[in-house]
C-alpha positions, 0 to 999 in steps of 0.5 A: 470481509471488506474490500481491503481485507479481500485485497490483502488475502488475494495479494497473499495468495498471489505472492507465491504464484508463478511470476508467469501468471501473477503481477504480485508474484512478479513484483515479489520475485524482483525483490523489495527494492522494486516493490518499494520503488513501484509504490513510490512511483504510484504515490508520485502519480497520485500527487500529480493527479491530485494537482492536475487531473480529474477526480476520477484519475486521482481515484485510480491513482489512489487505488494503485497506491493502496494496492502497491502499499499492500503488496509491500506490507505483505512482502515485509510480513506486516498485516493490515491488522498491524497497520489498523492497530497502529492507527487505533493506538494513535486515535485521539492523539493530535498529529502534532503530538504524535509527530513530536513523540517520534523525536 
């Protein structure tokens, strides 16, 4: 099992834990808007790190973004496999074509 799959599994397990013992459970107890806002905050921090910080700081912020994205996906019942299937579906399609197809 790769790192993202292991992390997804840990997040799923911790989502039902006591909020006293798990950050993931705390986020889930506070609700989807808080989870989404936290993902947004981490994304902004990653952008700032990309523009003004070291490679190491960007790496840490990118890890935070991925973690919080997986928490959000779990809360919405979307699996990493679902996301990977969508990426597979898009493979070989120009980004410009894919974006135009959304309209």
